[in-house]
C-alpha positions as CSV (number, residue, x, y, z in Angstrom):
1,M,17.0,20.4,15.8
2,T,14.6,17.4,16.2
3,P,11.2,18.6,17.4
4,E,8.6,16.8,19.4
5,L,5.6,15.9,17.2
6,E,2.1,14.8,17.9
7,F,0.7,12.4,15.4
8,R,-2.3,10.9,17.2
9,A,-4.3,12.0,20.3
10,D,-2.8,9.1,22.2
11,M,0.8,9.1,20.9
12,R,3.7,11.5,20.4
13,L,7.1,11.4,18.7
14,V,9.7,12.4,21.2
15,P,13.3,13.1,20.3
16,V,15.5,10.1,21.3
17,S,17.8,10.4,24.3
18,K,19.9,8.1,26.3
19,A,17.3,8.1,29.1
20,I,15.0,5.7,27.1
21,L,17.5,2.8,27.1
22,P,15.6,0.8,29.8
23,L,12.4,1.2,27.7
24,L,14.2,0.3,24.5
25,L,15.7,-2.8,26.1
26,E,12.3,-3.9,27.4
27,A,10.8,-3.6,23.9
28,Y,13.7,-5.5,22.4
29,H,13.3,-8.4,24.8
30,E,9.6,-8.6,24.0
31,D,10.4,-10.0,20.6
32,P,14.2,-10.0,19.8
33,E,13.6,-11.6,16.3
34,A,11.2,-8.8,15.2
35,A,13.5,-6.2,16.6
36,Q,16.4,-7.7,14.7
37,K,14.5,-7.4,11.4
38,A,14.0,-3.7,12.0
39,L,17.4,-3.1,13.5
40,P,19.6,-5.4,11.3
41,W,22.9,-3.7,12.4
42,L,22.2,-5.0,15.9
43,D,24.3,-8.1,16.7
44,A,22.3,-10.3,19.1
45,A,25.4,-12.3,20.0
46,H,27.2,-9.3,21.5
47,N,26.2,-6.9,24.3
48,V,22.8,-5.7,23.0
49,Q,22.5,-3.2,25.8
50,G,25.9,-1.7,24.9
51,Q,25.0,-1.5,21.2
52,L,21.6,0.2,21.9
53,S,23.3,2.6,24.3
54,D,25.9,3.6,21.8
55,M,23.2,4.1,19.1
56,L,21.2,6.4,21.5
57,F,24.3,8.3,22.4
58,D,25.3,8.9,18.8
59,V,21.8,9.9,17.8
60,E,21.3,12.3,20.7
61,N,24.7,13.9,20.0
62,Q,23.9,14.5,16.3
63,S,20.3,15.7,16.7
64,E,21.4,19.3,17.1
65,V,23.2,19.5,13.8
66,D,20.3,18.5,11.5
67,R,22.1,15.4,10.2
68,L,20.0,12.8,12.0
69,H,16.4,13.0,13.4
70,F,15.3,10.1,15.6
71,W,12.2,9.9,17.7
72,W,10.7,7.3,20.1
73,I,7.0,6.7,19.8
74,R,5.5,7.3,23.2
75,S,2.0,6.2,24.3
76,E,0.5,9.2,26.1
77,E,-1.9,6.9,28.0
78,K,0.8,4.8,29.6
79,G,3.9,6.7,28.9
80,G,5.2,3.5,27.4
81,F,7.7,2.9,24.6
82,V,5.8,2.0,21.3
83,G,8.7,2.1,18.9
84,L,11.3,4.1,17.0
85,I,11.3,6.2,13.8
86,G,14.2,8.0,12.4
87,L,15.9,9.8,9.5
88,G,19.5,8.5,9.4
89,D,22.6,8.8,7.3
90,E,23.3,5.2,6.4
91,L,22.7,5.7,2.7
92,Q,22.9,3.4,-0.3
93,L,22.6,6.0,-3.1
94,L,24.8,9.1,-3.6
95,Q,21.8,11.3,-4.3
96,S,20.0,10.5,-1.1
97,S,19.8,12.7,2.0
98,Y,18.3,10.4,4.6
99,N,17.4,6.8,5.2
100,L,14.0,6.4,6.9
101,G,13.7,3.6,9.4
102,Y,10.9,2.6,11.8
103,W,10.2,-0.2,14.3
104,V,7.1,-0.7,16.3
105,R,7.3,-3.3,19.1
106,S,5.2,-6.4,18.6
107,S,2.5,-5.6,21.1
108,Y,1.6,-2.5,19.1
109,Q,1.9,-3.8,15.6
110,R,-1.0,-4.0,13.1
111,Q,-2.5,-0.7,14.2
112,G,-1.1,1.5,11.5
113,I,1.3,3.2,13.9
114,A,4.4,3.0,11.7
115,F,2.5,4.4,8.8
116,E,1.0,7.3,10.8
117,A,4.3,8.1,12.5
118,T,6.0,8.1,9.1
119,R,3.4,10.4,7.6
120,C,3.9,12.8,10.5
121,V,7.7,12.8,10.1
122,L,7.4,13.3,6.3
123,H,5.0,16.2,6.6
124,W,7.3,17.9,9.1
125,L,10.3,17.3,6.8
126,E,8.5,18.4,3.7
127,N,7.4,21.7,5.3
128,K,11.0,22.2,6.5
129,I,12.4,21.6,3.0
130,I,9.8,23.9,1.4
131,E,10.8,26.7,3.8
132,E,14.4,26.2,2.9
133,D,13.5,26.0,-0.8
134,G,15.4,22.7,-0.9
135,F,15.0,19.2,-2.2
136,I,15.9,15.8,-0.6
137,R,15.7,12.2,-1.5
138,I,14.8,9.6,1.2
139,E,15.6,5.9,1.1
140,I,13.6,3.2,2.9
141,T,15.4,-0.1,2.9
142,V,13.5,-3.1,4.1
143,H,14.6,-6.8,4.6
144,P,12.5,-8.9,2.2
145,H,11.3,-11.1,5.1
146,N,10.0,-8.2,7.1
147,E,6.5,-8.3,5.7
148,A,5.1,-5.6,8.0
149,G,7.9,-3.3,7.1
150,L,7.4,-4.0,3.4
151,A,3.7,-3.3,3.6
152,T,4.3,0.0,5.4
153,A,7.0,1.1,2.9
154,S,4.7,0.3,0.0
155,R,1.9,2.3,1.5
156,I,4.3,5.2,2.1
157,C,5.4,5.1,-1.5
158,E,1.9,5.1,-2.7
159,E,0.8,8.1,-0.6
160,W,4.1,10.1,-1.2
161,N,4.6,9.3,-4.9
162,G,7.6,7.2,-4.1
163,E,9.2,4.6,-6.2
164,I,10.0,0.9,-5.4
165,I,13.3,-0.2,-6.9
166,E,12.8,-3.6,-8.6
167,Q,16.2,-5.1,-8.0
168,F,17.4,-5.9,-4.5
169,I,20.1,-3.8,-2.9
170,G,22.9,-5.5,-1.0
171,I,23.5,-4.1,2.4
172,E,26.5,-5.0,4.5
173,I,25.4,-6.3,7.9
174,G,27.9,-8.0,10.2
175,Q,30.3,-8.9,7.4
176,R,27.6,-10.3,5.2
177,T,25.8,-8.8,2.3
178,V,22.0,-9.0,2.9
179,P,19.6,-8.2,0.1
180,H,17.0,-5.5,0.9
181,R,14.1,-3.9,-1.0
182,M,14.6,-0.2,-1.6
183,H,12.0,2.5,-1.8
184,I,12.7,6.1,-2.7
185,L,10.8,9.3,-2.0
186,D,11.6,12.8,-3.1
187,L,10.5,15.9,-1.1
188,P,8.9,18.2,-1.6
189,R,6.5,16.2,-3.7
190,S,5.8,17.6,-7.2
191,E,3.0,20.2,-7.6
192,T,0.7,17.6,-9.2
193,T,0.0,15.9,-5.9
């Protein structure tokens, strides 16, 4: 089950539900190009509302089975939609358990929100894995033109003893192969951290 998590005094991570569709659409329309970089599967030429609605429906339905964990970042001050963060199952490597993705809407960028939210999610997941005496590998794939996403992924790798894969990984998006930079994290971290 995906829990609600507090990661700053003014922001919470709230499990995604279909009810946030209007907030998600508003954030998308604020800067469609930035949203497209973070959500590359989204086809801007076709019913964006329908695609986002389908995504929310799928995520909400799978949140109870521990396969996907997606949150929306809520501003406690305004109750507003700040972004999304999630652990999904669109994987590039056989050994991976999750793909970590994040998107912070343009008006909230450059405040460290994606990094802090990711840290919160990774701490929650690491504690969960330790309790279960397990091990997981997490992928973070970022489009090479998404400078903010690359910077965040690099900081995450640095803090969590991750690895940046040197060669680009081709990801199929809309019948095209698009090169992405891949970062890998293993949880729990080794005892030397």
